[in-house]
C-alpha positions as CSV (number, residue, x, y, z in Angstrom):
1,M,6.2,127.1,38.3
2,N,9.0,125.2,36.5
3,R,12.3,125.1,38.6
4,K,14.7,126.0,35.8
5,L,12.9,129.4,35.8
6,L,12.6,129.9,39.5
7,H,16.2,128.8,40.0
8,G,16.9,131.8,37.4
9,L,14.8,134.3,39.2
10,G,16.3,133.6,42.4
11,V,19.8,134.3,40.4
12,G,18.1,137.2,39.4
13,L,17.3,138.3,43.4
14,A,20.7,137.0,44.6
15,V,22.2,139.7,42.0
16,A,20.2,142.3,42.5
17,A,20.5,142.8,46.5
18,L,24.2,142.5,45.8
19,V,23.7,145.5,42.9
20,Y,21.8,147.6,45.2
21,L,23.4,147.1,48.1
22,G,26.5,148.1,46.2
23,V,24.7,151.0,44.9
24,A,23.7,152.3,48.3
25,A,27.5,151.8,50.1
26,Y,28.4,154.4,46.8
27,A,25.7,156.6,47.7
28,D,26.0,156.8,51.8
29,W,23.0,155.0,53.0
30,G,22.2,158.2,55.3
31,K,21.8,160.5,52.3
32,L,20.3,158.0,50.1
33,Q,17.6,157.5,52.9
34,A,17.2,161.6,52.9
35,A,17.2,161.8,49.1
36,L,14.5,159.4,48.9
37,R,12.4,160.9,51.1
38,A,12.8,164.4,49.4
39,F,11.6,162.8,46.3
40,H,8.1,164.5,44.7
41,W,6.2,161.6,44.9
42,R,3.0,162.6,43.5
43,L,5.4,161.9,40.4
44,F,5.8,158.3,40.7
45,A,2.1,157.8,39.5
46,P,2.6,159.0,36.0
47,V,6.4,157.1,35.6
48,L,4.4,153.9,36.3
49,G,2.1,155.2,33.7
50,L,5.3,155.1,31.5
51,S,6.0,152.2,32.1
52,L,2.7,150.8,31.4
53,L,2.8,152.4,28.2
54,N,5.8,150.8,27.1
55,Y,4.6,148.0,27.8
56,A,1.3,148.6,26.0
57,I,3.2,149.5,23.1
58,R,5.3,145.8,22.9
59,F,2.0,144.1,23.5
60,C,1.2,145.7,19.7
61,R,4.9,144.1,18.5
62,W,4.1,141.1,20.0
63,Q,0.8,140.8,18.1
64,L,2.2,141.9,15.5
65,Y,4.5,139.0,15.1
66,L,2.3,136.7,16.3
67,R,0.1,137.8,12.9
68,E,3.5,137.4,11.1
69,R,3.3,133.6,12.4
70,R,-0.5,133.3,11.8
71,I,-0.7,132.0,15.3
72,E,-4.7,132.8,16.1
73,L,-5.1,134.4,19.6
74,A,-7.4,136.0,21.2
75,A,-5.8,139.2,22.1
76,P,-7.1,139.0,25.9
77,L,-5.4,135.6,26.6
78,S,-2.4,136.6,24.0
79,L,-2.3,140.1,26.6
80,R,-2.1,137.8,30.0
81,I,0.4,135.7,28.1
82,F,2.6,138.6,26.9
83,L,2.8,140.4,30.6
84,A,3.3,136.7,32.4
85,G,6.7,136.9,30.2
86,L,7.5,140.0,32.0
87,A,8.1,138.1,35.0
88,L,10.7,136.3,34.6
89,S,12.6,139.0,33.1
90,V,15.2,139.0,35.3
91,T,16.3,135.1,34.5
92,P,19.6,134.9,33.2
93,G,19.4,136.2,29.0
94,K,15.9,136.5,30.1
95,M,15.6,132.8,29.2
96,G,12.0,133.1,31.6
97,E,10.6,135.3,28.4
98,L,10.5,131.6,26.5
99,L,7.8,131.1,28.7
100,K,5.8,132.7,26.6
101,A,6.6,130.4,23.9
102,Y,5.1,127.5,25.8
103,L,1.9,129.2,26.8
104,V,1.1,129.9,23.4
105,R,2.5,126.2,22.3
106,A,-0.3,125.1,25.8
107,Q,-3.2,127.5,24.3
108,T,-3.2,126.6,20.8
109,G,-0.8,123.7,20.2
110,A,1.3,126.1,17.7
111,P,5.6,124.4,18.1
112,V,7.7,126.5,20.1
113,T,10.2,126.4,17.2
114,R,7.1,128.4,15.5
115,T,6.7,131.0,18.4
116,G,10.4,130.9,19.8
117,P,11.2,132.9,17.3
118,V,9.1,135.7,18.3
119,V,10.8,136.1,21.3
120,V,14.7,136.1,19.6
121,A,13.0,138.8,17.4
122,E,11.3,140.8,20.3
123,R,14.8,141.4,21.9
124,L,16.6,142.0,18.3
125,T,14.4,145.2,17.8
126,D,14.7,146.5,21.4
127,L,18.3,146.3,20.5
128,T,17.9,148.2,17.6
129,A,15.4,150.4,19.1
130,L,17.6,151.6,21.8
131,L,20.2,152.2,19.4
132,V,18.4,154.4,17.7
133,L,17.7,156.5,20.4
134,V,21.5,156.3,21.8
135,F,22.8,156.9,18.4
136,A,20.4,160.6,18.6
137,G,22.2,161.6,21.9
138,C,26.0,160.3,20.0
139,L,24.9,163.2,17.6
140,V,24.1,166.0,20.8
141,Y,26.9,164.7,23.6
142,R,30.0,163.7,21.1
143,T,29.7,160.8,23.6
144,G,29.1,156.7,23.4
145,F,30.6,156.2,19.9
146,A,32.4,153.2,20.5
147,T,29.8,151.5,22.5
148,V,27.1,152.3,20.0
149,A,29.4,150.7,17.3
150,A,30.2,148.0,19.5
151,S,26.6,147.1,20.0
152,G,25.6,147.9,16.4
153,A,28.3,145.4,15.3
154,V,26.7,142.9,17.5
155,T,23.1,143.4,16.1
156,V,24.1,143.6,12.1
157,L,25.9,139.8,12.8
158,L,23.4,139.0,14.6
159,F,20.9,139.5,12.2
160,L,23.1,138.2,9.0
161,A,23.2,134.9,11.4
162,L,19.4,134.9,11.9
163,A,18.5,135.9,8.4
164,S,21.0,134.4,6.3
165,P,20.1,131.4,4.1
166,P,23.8,130.2,4.2
167,A,24.9,130.9,7.6
168,A,21.4,128.6,8.6
169,H,22.6,125.8,6.3
170,L,26.3,126.1,7.8
171,V,24.6,125.8,11.1
172,L,22.1,123.0,10.3
173,G,25.2,121.5,8.4
174,V,27.3,121.2,11.9
175,V,24.1,119.8,14.2
176,E,23.4,117.1,11.8
177,R,27.3,115.9,12.4
178,L,27.3,116.3,16.3
179,P,25.2,112.8,17.1
180,R,23.9,114.3,20.3
181,L,22.0,117.6,18.3
182,R,20.8,115.5,15.1
183,R,17.5,115.1,16.6
184,F,17.3,119.2,16.9
185,G,17.8,119.1,13.0
186,E,14.4,119.3,11.9
187,K,13.1,121.7,14.9
188,L,16.3,124.2,14.2
189,E,15.6,124.2,10.4
190,H,11.7,125.5,11.5
191,A,13.1,128.1,14.0
192,L,15.8,129.8,11.7
193,E,13.3,129.7,8.8
194,G,10.7,131.7,11.2
195,M,13.5,134.1,12.0
196,R,14.0,134.8,8.5
197,S,10.5,135.7,7.9
198,L,10.7,138.1,11.1
199,L,13.5,139.8,10.2
200,R,12.5,141.2,6.5
201,P,13.3,144.7,6.5
202,S,10.0,146.4,6.8
203,L,8.7,143.8,9.6
204,V,12.5,145.2,11.3
205,F,11.4,148.7,10.6
206,Q,7.9,148.9,12.2
207,A,9.6,146.1,14.8
208,T,11.8,148.7,15.7
209,A,9.7,152.2,15.2
210,L,7.7,150.5,17.9
211,G,10.3,149.6,20.7
212,S,11.7,153.1,20.2
213,C,8.3,154.7,21.5
214,A,8.2,152.1,23.8
215,W,11.6,152.5,25.4
216,F,11.4,156.5,25.0
217,A,8.2,156.1,27.3
218,E,10.5,154.9,30.2
219,C,13.3,157.6,29.2
220,L,10.3,160.0,30.0
221,G,9.6,158.4,32.9
222,F,13.3,158.9,34.4
223,A,13.3,162.1,33.3
224,L,10.0,162.7,35.7
225,V,12.0,161.0,38.3
226,C,15.3,163.2,38.0
227,R,12.8,166.2,38.4
228,G,11.7,164.6,41.4
229,F,14.9,165.1,42.9
230,G,15.5,168.7,41.8
231,L,17.6,167.3,39.2
232,E,18.7,170.1,36.4
233,V,18.5,167.4,33.7
234,E,18.1,167.8,30.1
235,L,15.1,165.2,28.5
236,A,17.6,164.5,25.4
237,Y,20.5,163.8,28.0
238,T,17.8,161.6,30.2
239,T,16.7,159.7,27.3
240,F,20.7,158.9,25.9
241,V,22.0,158.2,29.7
242,Y,18.8,155.5,30.0
243,A,18.7,153.6,26.5
244,F,22.7,153.8,26.9
245,A,22.3,152.2,30.0
246,T,20.3,149.7,29.2
247,I,22.7,148.9,26.1
248,V,25.5,148.3,28.5
249,G,23.1,145.8,31.2
250,A,21.9,144.1,28.0
251,L,25.9,143.9,27.0
252,V,27.5,142.5,30.7
253,L,24.8,139.9,30.4
254,L,23.6,139.5,33.6
255,P,19.8,139.0,34.5
256,G,17.9,141.9,33.4
257,G,21.2,144.2,33.1
258,L,21.2,144.3,36.6
259,G,24.5,145.8,37.6
260,G,25.6,147.3,34.4
261,T,22.5,149.6,33.6
262,E,22.7,150.5,37.3
263,V,26.7,151.6,37.6
264,T,26.0,152.9,34.2
265,M,23.0,155.8,35.0
266,V,24.7,156.6,38.4
267,L,27.7,157.8,36.7
268,M,26.5,159.7,34.1
269,L,24.0,161.4,36.2
270,V,27.0,162.6,38.3
271,Q,28.7,163.0,35.9
272,A,26.5,165.8,34.6
273,G,26.3,167.0,38.5
274,A,24.4,165.1,40.3
275,G,25.0,164.5,43.8
276,K,26.3,160.9,44.5
277,E,22.7,160.4,46.5
278,H,20.6,161.8,44.1
279,A,21.9,159.9,41.0
280,A,21.6,156.6,43.3
281,A,18.0,157.1,44.6
282,A,17.1,158.5,40.7
283,T,18.5,155.2,39.5
284,L,17.2,152.8,42.0
285,L,13.9,154.7,41.9
286,T,13.7,154.3,37.6
287,R,15.1,150.7,38.1
288,G,11.8,150.3,40.9
289,A,9.5,151.8,37.9
290,T,10.7,149.7,34.9
291,L,12.1,146.6,35.2
292,W,10.9,145.3,39.0
293,F,7.3,146.9,38.0
294,A,7.4,144.5,35.1
295,V,7.9,141.5,37.2
296,F,6.0,142.5,39.5
297,L,2.8,142.5,37.2
298,G,3.7,139.8,35.0
299,A,3.5,137.1,38.6
300,A,0.8,139.1,39.2
301,V,-0.7,138.4,36.2
302,L,0.1,134.8,36.8
303,L,-1.1,134.8,40.4
304,A,-4.6,135.8,38.7
305,S,-4.6,133.1,36.1
306,P,-4.3,129.6,37.4
307,R,-4.3,128.1,34.5
308,L,-1.7,129.8,32.9
309,A,0.6,129.1,36.3
310,V,0.0,125.6,36.0
311,R,0.9,125.5,32.2
312,A,4.4,127.2,33.5
313,Q,5.0,124.1,35.4
314,D,4.6,121.8,32.7
315,L,7.5,123.3,31.0
316,D,10.2,120.9,29.2
């Protein structure tokens, strides 16, 4: 695999180790072990199944975007490329997910400027989907409005910057004036044109609806984990906590939301009456069944697909 991507993955793993050591220390390692032993492990398989449902729905959105960009790719190969991108979910800024754009180029010849906007649109509509889930929770629990407002403002600004022709012309004008960036001007122009086509209101609505269903599946998984520890937490609250914590993780800008997501989940569960050890254990198991399951699945796909792995080494 490309050295830059491996370095990014290494950074993500190092950050994860520090975060999880901190969570374990907060909960008391002995109590945390006891909580994990008491977990109803028969529930873990359905939790993983809900994570798979999340990936399946997001794959449908990926296919929707590829059709919009007129990229012809057989569904089985497209699925392998989509899953391969999950292997690098913990790279800084999820930069590893751009692997999908390079792999599509290797298979179809479609330039990265044509597929790259799809990856950006996926992340944007993930954010809008999570905002939908959090906003519903805000209305129920009367809290979190500041984070939703901040995230919503950032999202609106991103949409305006990427979908507005005047903003695109402004960016291109700046690039044209900088000698070192001038050679990227044409590619950037094609990428911005692609973004505008993917950010049409009707398409954003469809993608956000799919994203909301996908992330709600993982919220259900989190609710099952809480039940496995005997925590009496409403589904509405676990949905609110999971979506809210995921947004906080995105705002922190660490790989995979590490740190921000875990701390938020633990503290919100404790606030709801859970013991520290149960809150920490539920958080760690949920992240294992969502984020790290995705990384494992993506890595398995890469290892089982030698041609994709070879292509991944050739990224420029």
